C-alpha positions as CSV (number, residue, x, y, z in Angstrom):
1,M,12.2,6.4,-4.5
2,T,9.3,4.3,-3.5
3,E,7.7,4.2,0.0
4,V,7.9,0.8,1.6
5,F,6.3,-0.6,4.7
6,L,7.9,-3.5,6.5
7,G,6.7,-5.7,9.4
8,V,9.5,-6.3,11.9
9,G,9.2,-8.9,14.7
10,S,11.1,-11.1,17.1
11,N,10.4,-13.5,19.9
12,I,14.0,-14.5,20.8
13,D,15.9,-11.9,22.8
14,R,13.2,-9.6,21.5
15,E,14.3,-6.1,22.3
16,S,18.0,-6.5,21.3
17,N,17.0,-8.2,18.0
18,L,14.5,-5.5,17.2
19,I,17.1,-2.8,17.8
20,A,19.7,-4.7,15.8
21,G,17.1,-5.0,13.0
22,L,16.4,-1.3,13.0
23,D,20.1,-0.5,12.9
24,A,20.5,-2.8,9.8
25,L,17.4,-1.3,8.2
26,S,18.7,2.2,8.8
27,A,22.0,1.2,7.2
28,L,20.1,0.0,4.2
29,F,17.6,2.8,3.8
30,G,18.7,5.8,5.9
31,D,15.8,7.6,7.6
32,L,13.1,5.3,9.1
33,R,9.7,6.1,10.5
34,T,8.4,3.7,13.1
35,S,5.3,2.6,14.7
36,A,5.2,1.8,18.4
37,V,6.2,-1.7,19.5
38,Y,3.5,-4.2,20.3
39,E,3.6,-7.5,22.2
40,S,1.4,-10.3,20.8
41,E,1.0,-14.0,21.2
42,A,2.7,-16.3,18.7
43,I,0.2,-17.1,15.9
44,G,0.2,-20.5,14.1
45,F,2.5,-22.2,16.6
46,S,3.1,-22.5,20.3
47,G,6.0,-20.2,21.3
48,D,7.0,-17.2,23.3
49,P,5.2,-13.9,22.6
50,F,6.5,-11.6,19.8
51,L,7.4,-8.0,19.7
52,N,6.2,-6.5,16.5
53,M,6.3,-3.1,14.8
54,V,6.0,-1.5,11.3
55,V,8.7,0.5,9.7
56,R,8.3,3.0,6.8
57,A,11.3,3.7,4.5
58,Q,12.1,5.0,1.0
59,S,13.8,2.5,-1.3
60,E,15.1,2.4,-4.9
61,L,15.3,-1.4,-4.8
62,A,13.1,-3.5,-7.1
63,V,10.8,-5.8,-5.0
64,G,12.9,-8.9,-5.6
65,A,16.2,-7.1,-4.6
66,L,14.4,-5.7,-1.6
67,Q,13.3,-9.2,-0.5
68,R,16.8,-10.5,-0.9
69,A,18.3,-7.6,1.1
70,L,15.8,-8.2,3.9
71,R,16.6,-12.0,4.0
72,D,20.3,-11.2,4.1
73,I,19.6,-9.0,7.2
74,E,17.6,-11.8,8.8
75,Y,20.4,-14.4,8.1
76,A,23.0,-12.0,9.5
77,H,20.9,-12.0,12.7
78,G,20.6,-15.7,13.1
79,R,17.6,-16.8,11.0
80,P,18.2,-20.3,9.8
81,K,18.1,-20.7,6.0
82,N,15.6,-23.6,6.4
83,A,13.4,-21.9,9.0
84,K,9.8,-23.1,9.1
85,R,7.1,-20.6,8.4
86,F,5.5,-20.8,11.8
87,S,8.4,-20.8,14.2
88,S,10.3,-18.7,16.7
89,R,12.4,-15.9,15.2
90,R,15.4,-13.8,16.2
91,L,14.4,-11.3,13.5
92,D,11.6,-11.5,11.0
93,I,11.2,-8.8,8.4
94,D,8.3,-8.9,5.9
95,I,7.5,-6.6,3.0
96,L,4.0,-5.4,3.7
97,L,3.6,-2.7,1.0
98,V,5.6,-1.3,-1.8
99,G,4.0,1.9,-3.0
100,T,0.6,1.0,-4.5
101,L,1.8,-2.3,-6.1
102,A,-0.7,-5.2,-6.0
103,G,-0.2,-8.7,-7.2
104,D,2.7,-11.1,-7.4
105,I,5.8,-8.9,-8.0
106,D,9.1,-10.8,-8.3
107,G,7.6,-13.7,-6.3
108,V,6.4,-11.4,-3.5
109,A,2.6,-11.1,-2.9
110,L,1.7,-7.5,-2.4
111,P,0.2,-6.2,-0.4
112,R,1.0,-8.9,2.2
113,G,-2.1,-10.8,3.3
114,E,-1.1,-10.5,7.0
115,V,-2.0,-6.8,6.7
116,L,-5.7,-7.7,6.9
117,E,-5.3,-10.9,9.0
118,N,-3.1,-10.0,12.0
119,A,-3.6,-7.2,14.6
120,F,0.2,-7.1,15.1
121,V,0.5,-5.9,11.5
122,L,-2.6,-3.8,11.0
123,R,-2.6,-1.8,14.2
124,P,1.0,-0.5,13.8
125,L,0.4,0.1,10.1
126,A,-2.7,2.1,10.9
127,E,-0.8,4.0,13.5
128,L,2.0,4.9,11.2
129,A,0.0,5.5,8.0
130,P,-3.6,6.1,9.1
131,R,-4.7,7.9,5.9
132,H,-2.9,5.5,3.4
133,V,-5.3,3.5,1.4
134,H,-4.9,-0.3,1.1
135,P,-4.1,-1.0,-2.6
136,T,-6.8,-3.5,-3.1
137,M,-9.4,-2.8,-0.4
138,N,-9.7,0.9,-1.2
139,Q,-10.0,1.7,2.5
140,T,-7.6,3.6,4.8
141,F,-5.6,1.6,7.3
142,S,-7.3,3.5,10.1
143,S,-10.7,2.4,8.9
144,L,-9.5,-1.1,8.4
145,W,-8.2,-1.2,12.0
146,A,-11.5,0.4,13.3
147,S,-13.5,-2.5,11.7
148,Y,-11.0,-5.2,12.7
149,D,-12.1,-7.7,15.4
150,Q,-9.6,-6.3,17.9
151,P,-10.4,-8.5,20.9
152,S,-9.5,-11.6,18.8
153,Q,-5.8,-10.8,18.9
154,P,-4.9,-8.7,22.0
155,L,-1.9,-6.4,21.7
156,T,0.1,-4.7,24.5
157,R,1.9,-1.5,23.5
158,L,5.4,-1.3,24.9
159,A,7.9,1.5,25.3
160,L,11.1,0.7,23.5
161,A,13.8,3.2,22.8
162,W,16.1,3.4,19.8
163,R,18.7,6.0,19.1
164,G,17.5,8.2,22.0
165,R,13.7,8.2,21.2
166,T,10.8,6.1,22.0
167,L,9.6,4.1,19.0
168,G,6.3,5.3,17.7
169,D,6.9,8.9,18.7
170,D,7.0,9.8,15.0
171,A,3.7,8.0,14.2
172,P,1.1,10.6,13.2
173,L,-1.8,9.2,15.1
174,E,-2.6,7.4,18.4
175,L,-5.4,4.9,17.7
176,A,-7.9,3.9,20.2
177,S,-7.5,0.2,21.3
């Protein structure tokens, strides 16, 4: 089993689509660990704000098979097959990290570049895995978040419940804003 980190987001019927996505991911992987949920502005296009989070799971799937399984979940939840990269999403699931893999694996760039570029990815990742080391930067996610230009992409933490618990309650560390 390999530890995988996934970015999960939605800006259409946000809460219900995040919950549906978590249910589908749980059916695929079993036990999930989750960050808190954060609201952020759409980046790269003009659209409604997103809700984003990071999920940690264990998987036996090869990277390509994992990518296909995640796309199938997105399609089952209304993602058009010809969706533009920068557009509104009912459900968006991105592979952020697969173990310590780095490079182009089965057509998937690992670690995902957005880990270092977007607060809505880095903050929840740092919250969920503060002591994990970025595979190519050789820094922990908590130190990467601490040095990130946080005011450049404001986030609002929201309380969202899933299966009787508030998401993020199993994250090991609450980071300062």
